[in-house]
N, C-alpha and C positions, 0 to 999 in steps of 0.2 A: 051783551058780551061782557065777560068778566076779565079783569086784568089782574094778573098775579104779579106781585112785586117781591123780588128776592131781597131779603133783609139779612145783613150780616151783623153779628154781635161781636163786640170787642171788649173784653174785660180789661179795665185799667188797673193793673196790679203793681205799678211802680210809682213810688212817691219820691218827690224831690224836696219835700218839706222837712222831714226829720230823719235822723240816722237810724240804722238797723236796730240798735239796742232799744231806743225809745219805742220804735214800732213793735218790737218783740214784747216788751213789757205791756204796752197799751193793748195790743191784740190779745195777749194771754189774759189780761185783767178783764176785759169786756167779754171775751168768749167763754168765760166760766159759766155764763148764762146760756143754757142749751137753746133758748129761744132766740138768741141773737144771731143775726145774719153772719155767716162765716165769710170774711173778706180778707184773705191774706194779702199783705202788702210787702213788696220788696223795696229796699232803699238802695240807692247808688252809693251812699255814704255809710261807712262802718262806724259804730259807736263802741266805746269801751264799757266795761262793767259799771263804771261810775256815771254813765250818761243819765241814769235816773238814780237819785240818792235820797234816802230819808235822813232828816236832820231835825234835832230838837228846835222848836220855834224860838227859843231864847237866843239862838245863834244868828238871827236874821242880820243884825248890824255887822257882825263879824263876817258873814258871807258877802254882804255888799262891800265891806272894806276889801276883802280878797278880790272880788270881781273888779273893783276899781284899779287894781294892780295889773290886770291883764286884759280886760275887755277893751276892744277897740272903740274909738269915739262913735263910729257908725253902727256899732252893734247895739241892739235893743234888748233891754231886760224887761220882762213882763211879769208883774206880780199879780197873781190871780187868787180870788177868794170866792167862796160860795155866795156870800152876802156882801153888799157894799159896805155895811158898817164894820166889817172885819178888816178894813184898810188899816195897815200897821201905822201906829203913831209916829214911828221913826221916819216915815216918808214926808212928814211936815218939814224936816230939816234936810231932805235929800239934796236939794239944789246947792246948799252950801257945804254939806259934809261929803257928798259924792258928785262934785260938779262935772266930772268927766263921764259919768254914767248917764245913759239915756234910759231912764226908768219910767215905766207907765204902770198904773194900777187899774184894774177893772174886774168886774165879776166874770166868772167863767162863762155865763150865758152871753155876756157882751163880747167875749173874746172869740166867738165863733167867726171864722173867716180871717182872723188875725194871725200873725206870725211874729216870732221873736227869736233871737239867737239863744237867749237863756230865759227859762221860766222858773219862777218861784211860786209854788202853791202854798198858801197859808190857810190856817184854820182847820187842819185835820184833827178834829176833836169830836168827842161824843157829846150829845146833849141837845138842848133846844136850838142853839146856834151852830150845831155841828154839821159836819160833812162826812157821811151822808146826812141829809136832812131827815128829821123825824117823819114818821108816816103822817099822811094827811089826817086831819082831825075835824076840820070844820065841814058843816053841811054844804056850804058854798063851794068849797074845793071839791067835794065828792060829786056835786051836781055839774060843775063846769069842766072838770078835767077828765081825761080818758080813764078808763078803768085801770086799777093798779095791777101790774103783772104779778104772776105767781112767784117769780124769782126775786129773792130779797134785794131791794135797792137797785133794781134794774135801770131805772131812769137816772139815778144818781151815779151809777157806774158809767153810763153813757156820758154824763157830765164830766166825770173824772177822765174819761178817754179824751174828751175835747181838751181838757186842761193839759194833759200829758203831751198831746200831739201839736201843741202850739209852738214847741221849741225845736230849733234846728240842731242845737249842739248838746245842751244839758238841761235837766230838770231837777230841782230840789223840792221835795215834798216836806214841808215843815209841819211837825205834829206837836200836840200838847202831850208832854211826857207824863203828866199826872192823870190825864183823861184822854188817851189816844183814840182816834177814830178807828172803827173796825177795818177801814181800808188799809191802815198801817200794817196790820197782821197779814192781810191778803198780799200786800206788796212784798213783805218779808218772805212770804212763801213762794213768791215769784223770783226769789234771789236778788231782790233790790237791797243793796247794802245800807246799813245804818251807820252814818258817820258820827264820830264823837265830836268833831269840829269841822268847819268848812274846809 
């Protein structure tokens, strides 16, 4: 005798983690890849046009100075980079210069599952330590990792999506003005503003 089970599917399309502007930018960024699963998300919180902002990397300290003026003691600031060695040197003095700020640094990979009120993405530059990372070159990488997708930087785009969606309120993507990441132009084309100062 066969038993049939009725199964209901429920799409989870509402997020409580980030505001609508962050969701819009992150989704449009990742869904430029036609092979990417389409997963529209609705947010209960609205975000303004500056919820995601591009900023020259030389303004990191000024940005943290500004945040120290309005971030609440319980609010977390997460600084993310593609690589651990991209940790900003100014974080060595963070405890004394910005004692009221709760600042954490980690790689974007390590940030999966994390959440913060404010996120600062550093290292948006082109080159060997760049983000997106250069294409795989070693035989070991080719043998151990899944095949590379046809869409340029597909995996790196997913990583950028992770970085963007860690923030509840605001994201600043800090880029190298002399050698910007290709992601900077993509974000500009998604109407992400470039701030001259924090």
